[in-house]
C-alpha positions as CSV (number, residue, x, y, z in Angstrom):
1,X,116.3,123.3,137.3
2,X,112.5,123.5,136.9
3,X,111.1,127.0,136.7
4,X,107.9,127.3,138.8
5,X,105.7,130.2,137.7
6,X,104.7,132.8,140.3
7,X,101.5,134.9,140.7
8,X,101.1,138.1,142.6
9,X,99.0,138.1,145.7
10,X,96.4,140.8,146.2
11,X,98.1,141.9,149.4
12,X,101.6,141.9,147.9
13,X,104.2,139.2,147.6
14,X,104.1,136.1,145.5
15,X,102.9,132.5,145.7
16,X,103.9,129.5,143.8
17,X,101.6,128.0,141.2
18,X,102.1,124.3,141.0
19,X,102.4,122.7,137.5
20,X,99.5,120.3,138.5
21,X,97.2,123.3,138.7
22,X,98.2,124.5,135.2
23,X,97.5,121.0,133.8
24,X,93.9,120.9,135.1
25,X,92.3,122.8,132.1
26,X,94.2,120.4,129.8
27,X,93.0,117.3,131.7
28,X,89.4,118.7,131.7
29,X,89.5,119.3,127.9
30,X,90.8,115.8,127.3
31,X,88.0,114.3,129.4
32,X,85.4,116.4,127.6
33,X,86.7,115.2,124.2
34,X,86.7,111.6,125.4
35,X,83.1,111.9,126.6
36,X,82.2,113.5,123.3
37,X,83.8,110.7,121.3
38,X,81.8,108.1,123.4
39,X,78.6,110.1,122.7
40,X,79.4,110.3,119.0
41,X,79.9,106.5,118.7
42,X,76.8,105.7,120.8
43,X,74.9,108.2,118.6
44,X,76.1,106.4,115.5
45,X,74.9,103.2,116.9
46,X,71.5,104.8,117.7
47,X,71.0,106.0,114.1
48,X,72.1,102.6,112.9
49,X,68.7,101.4,114.0
50,X,67.0,103.9,111.6
51,X,67.2,101.7,108.5
52,X,65.6,98.9,110.5
53,X,62.7,101.1,111.6
54,X,62.3,102.5,108.0
55,X,62.2,98.9,106.7
56,X,59.4,98.0,109.2
57,X,57.5,101.2,108.7
58,X,53.9,101.0,107.4
59,X,54.0,104.5,105.8
60,X,55.9,105.9,102.9
61,X,59.6,106.8,103.1
62,X,59.1,110.6,103.2
63,X,56.2,110.2,105.6
64,X,58.5,108.1,107.8
65,X,61.0,110.9,107.8
66,X,58.2,113.3,108.8
67,X,57.1,111.2,111.7
68,X,60.7,110.7,112.8
69,X,61.0,114.4,113.4
70,X,57.4,115.3,114.2
71,X,57.1,112.7,117.1
72,X,60.6,113.6,118.4
73,X,60.0,117.4,118.5
74,X,57.6,117.6,121.5
75,X,60.0,115.5,123.6
76,X,62.9,117.7,122.5
77,X,60.9,120.8,123.2
78,X,60.2,119.6,126.8
79,X,64.0,119.0,127.2
80,X,64.7,122.6,125.9
81,X,62.0,124.1,128.2
82,X,63.4,122.3,131.3
83,X,66.9,123.3,130.3
84,X,65.9,127.0,130.1
85,X,64.5,126.8,133.6
86,X,67.6,125.2,135.0
87,X,70.6,126.9,133.3
88,X,73.9,125.2,133.9
89,X,77.3,126.8,133.9
90,X,77.7,126.1,130.2
91,X,77.6,129.2,128.1
92,X,74.6,128.6,125.8
93,X,71.9,131.1,125.0
94,X,68.4,131.1,123.6
95,X,67.7,132.2,120.0
96,X,66.7,135.9,120.0
97,X,67.1,137.3,116.5
98,X,66.0,136.5,112.9
99,X,69.6,135.5,112.2
100,X,69.5,133.0,115.1
101,X,66.3,131.4,113.8
102,X,67.5,131.5,110.3
103,X,70.7,129.5,111.1
104,X,68.7,127.0,113.2
105,X,66.2,126.6,110.3
106,X,69.1,126.1,107.9
107,X,70.1,123.0,109.8
108,X,66.5,121.7,109.5
109,X,66.5,122.4,105.8
110,X,69.7,120.5,105.3
111,X,68.3,117.5,107.3
112,X,65.0,117.6,105.4
113,X,67.0,117.6,102.1
114,X,69.1,114.7,103.3
115,X,66.0,112.6,104.1
116,X,63.9,113.6,101.1
117,X,66.7,113.3,98.5
118,X,67.9,110.0,99.9
119,X,64.4,108.5,99.7
120,X,64.0,109.8,96.2
121,X,67.3,108.3,95.1
122,X,66.1,104.8,96.1
123,X,63.6,105.0,93.2
124,X,66.3,105.5,90.6
125,X,69.1,103.3,91.8
126,X,69.7,100.3,94.1
127,X,69.2,100.6,97.8
128,X,72.9,99.5,98.3
129,X,74.1,102.3,96.0
130,X,71.9,104.9,97.6
131,X,72.9,103.9,101.1
132,X,76.6,103.8,100.4
133,X,76.8,107.1,98.5
134,X,74.7,108.8,101.2
135,X,77.5,107.9,103.7
136,X,80.1,109.8,101.6
137,X,79.5,112.9,103.6
138,X,83.2,113.1,104.8
139,X,84.2,113.9,101.2
140,X,82.2,117.1,101.5
141,X,82.7,117.9,105.2
142,X,86.5,117.7,105.3
143,X,87.3,120.2,102.5
144,X,84.5,122.5,103.6
145,X,85.6,122.5,107.2
146,X,89.2,123.2,106.1
147,X,88.2,126.0,103.7
148,X,85.4,127.7,105.8
149,X,86.4,127.1,109.4
150,X,90.2,126.5,109.1
151,X,90.0,123.0,110.6
152,X,93.4,121.2,110.6
153,X,93.4,118.4,108.0
154,X,96.5,116.1,108.2
155,X,97.7,113.4,105.8
156,X,97.0,110.8,108.4
157,X,93.4,112.0,108.7
158,X,92.9,111.9,104.9
159,X,94.3,108.4,104.8
160,X,92.1,107.2,107.6
161,X,89.0,108.8,105.9
162,X,89.8,107.1,102.6
163,X,90.4,103.8,104.4
164,X,87.0,104.1,106.2
165,X,85.2,104.9,102.9
166,X,86.9,101.9,101.3
167,X,85.7,99.8,104.1
168,X,82.2,101.0,103.5
169,X,82.5,100.0,99.8
170,X,83.8,96.5,100.8
171,X,80.9,96.3,103.4
172,X,78.4,96.7,100.6
173,X,80.1,93.9,98.7
174,X,78.6,92.9,95.3
175,X,75.4,94.8,96.1
176,X,77.2,98.1,95.1
177,X,77.4,98.4,91.3
178,X,77.9,101.5,89.2
179,X,75.8,101.5,86.0
180,X,74.9,104.0,83.3
181,X,71.3,103.2,83.9
182,X,71.5,104.4,87.5
183,X,73.6,107.5,87.1
184,X,70.8,109.9,88.1
185,X,69.9,107.9,91.2
186,X,73.6,107.7,92.1
187,X,74.0,111.4,91.7
188,X,71.1,111.9,94.1
189,X,72.8,109.6,96.5
190,X,75.9,111.8,96.4
191,X,73.7,114.9,96.8
192,X,72.2,113.3,99.9
193,X,75.8,113.1,101.3
194,X,76.2,116.8,100.5
195,X,73.1,117.8,102.3
196,X,74.1,115.7,105.4
197,X,77.5,117.3,105.3
198,X,75.7,120.7,105.4
199,X,73.7,119.5,108.4
200,X,76.9,118.3,110.2
201,X,78.7,121.6,109.5
202,X,75.8,123.8,110.5
203,X,75.1,121.9,113.7
204,X,78.8,122.0,114.6
205,X,78.9,125.8,114.3
206,X,75.5,126.3,116.1
207,X,76.8,124.2,119.1
208,X,79.3,127.0,119.9
209,X,76.2,129.2,120.8
210,X,73.2,127.0,121.5
211,X,72.5,123.9,123.5
212,X,71.9,120.5,122.0
213,X,68.2,120.6,122.9
214,X,67.7,124.0,121.3
215,X,69.3,122.9,118.0
216,X,67.5,119.6,117.9
217,X,64.1,121.1,118.7
218,X,64.2,123.9,116.1
219,X,65.9,121.9,113.3
220,X,63.6,118.9,113.8
221,X,60.5,121.1,113.7
222,X,61.7,122.7,110.4
223,X,62.4,119.3,108.9
224,X,58.9,118.1,109.8
225,X,57.3,121.2,108.3
226,X,59.2,120.6,105.0
227,X,58.6,116.9,104.8
228,X,54.9,116.9,105.5
229,X,53.8,118.6,102.2
230,X,56.3,116.5,100.3
231,X,54.8,113.3,101.6
232,X,51.2,114.5,101.0
233,X,52.0,115.7,97.4
234,X,53.6,112.4,96.6
235,X,50.5,110.5,97.6
236,X,52.2,108.4,100.2
237,X,50.4,106.6,103.0
238,X,50.8,109.0,105.9
239,X,49.2,107.1,108.8
240,X,50.2,103.7,110.1
241,X,47.4,101.1,110.0
242,X,48.3,99.3,113.2
243,X,49.5,100.0,116.8
244,X,52.7,98.2,115.8
245,X,53.2,100.6,113.0
246,X,53.0,103.5,115.4
247,X,55.4,101.8,117.7
248,X,58.0,101.6,114.9
249,X,57.6,105.3,114.2
250,X,57.9,106.1,117.9
251,X,61.1,104.0,118.1
252,X,62.6,105.8,115.1
253,X,61.7,109.2,116.6
254,X,62.7,108.6,120.2
255,X,65.6,106.1,119.9
256,X,67.3,107.1,116.6
257,X,66.4,110.8,116.4
258,X,65.9,112.2,119.9
259,X,68.5,109.8,121.2
260,X,71.1,109.0,118.6
261,X,71.0,112.2,116.6
262,X,71.0,114.3,119.8
263,X,74.2,112.6,121.0
264,X,75.8,113.4,117.7
265,X,74.8,117.0,118.0
266,X,76.2,117.1,121.5
267,X,79.6,115.7,120.3
268,X,79.9,118.2,117.5
269,X,80.5,121.0,120.1
270,X,83.7,119.2,121.2
271,X,85.1,117.3,118.2
272,X,86.1,118.5,114.7
273,X,83.3,118.2,112.2
274,X,85.6,116.4,109.7
275,X,86.5,113.6,112.2
276,X,82.9,113.4,113.4
277,X,81.7,112.7,109.8
278,X,84.2,109.9,109.4
279,X,83.2,108.3,112.7
280,X,79.6,108.2,111.5
281,X,80.7,105.6,108.9
282,X,80.3,103.3,111.9
283,X,76.6,103.5,111.2
284,X,76.4,101.4,108.0
285,X,78.6,98.7,109.7
286,X,76.3,98.6,112.7
287,X,73.3,98.7,110.5
288,X,74.5,95.6,108.6
289,X,75.1,93.7,111.8
290,X,71.6,94.7,113.2
291,X,70.0,93.7,109.9
292,X,71.7,90.3,110.2
293,X,70.5,89.8,113.8
294,X,67.0,91.3,113.5
295,X,66.0,90.8,109.8
296,X,68.0,87.6,108.9
297,X,69.9,89.5,106.1
298,X,73.1,87.8,105.0
299,X,76.4,88.9,106.6
300,X,79.4,87.2,105.1
301,X,83.2,87.3,105.6
302,X,83.5,90.2,103.1
303,X,81.1,92.4,105.2
304,X,83.0,91.5,108.3
305,X,86.3,92.7,106.6
306,X,84.6,95.9,105.5
307,X,83.4,96.6,109.0
308,X,86.9,96.0,110.4
309,X,88.5,98.3,107.8
310,X,86.0,101.0,108.7
311,X,87.0,100.8,112.4
312,X,90.7,101.0,111.5
313,X,90.1,104.0,109.3
314,X,88.2,105.8,112.1
315,X,91.0,105.1,114.5
316,X,93.6,106.4,112.0
317,X,91.4,109.5,111.3
318,X,91.2,110.1,115.1
319,X,94.9,110.0,115.5
320,X,95.3,112.4,112.5
321,X,92.8,114.9,113.9
322,X,94.5,115.5,117.3
């Protein structure tokens, strides 16, 4: 016999609450997570274009990072302003204290460190090593999320994470080589991953209080403020020489940052940070395919196998994070 819960009416008596009504919040949460997962994967594809834009950029690597955030910030600020005038039902607030601004700035500092250290590491190791090691953020995110925020980490999730990372190594193929001559650059590559892990974790926590637009605007502005003096002190070319050069920077800012990075920030409010970091390993696979299509870079069977292994690892990590 099925027991149907009862609720007291205001005027006395009882009425039946149907099980379907109880299931509505669960269905809504499932739908929200599914939308967030789609946003995360589209965001990963959006930032997969970033290496293409960086390759085509006419300015230095740190300057490219500066323009990525500097050009995106006004657009994001307009979004934030329009959002504050039309508040939705979602519980998000505006920053109002030094603590709020400090935490938003911390996300920007992590992202600035991620870009600056990664660009520096390329000088001391191969591009393949630097790119691969910079994508090892899940190795830092998962234990930190478990220790600091009590996220549930299962054996299936760990296996999926390791499988996705192994797929990333296979994807790089023979381009990835460990050498004593490159230890410093490789260490910087891992440090890049640690900074990106800090960014993912900080944005994930901030999304419990602030909207995507607020976080992206403030963190992007801080990143630009940090990267500008670094680029100037390094003697890099700061201004593109042609209209095409400006178009590349605009594409990086609007498509990869304001678009892709914002979708990732949105998803972090609804998905575990540990799983989100593993899903972002889709980015190097997509970048390799885009480089093959747009830049005629070689893409062989080994790279295809690596990309497939990454997808299997992400799927396994997803099942292990439910």
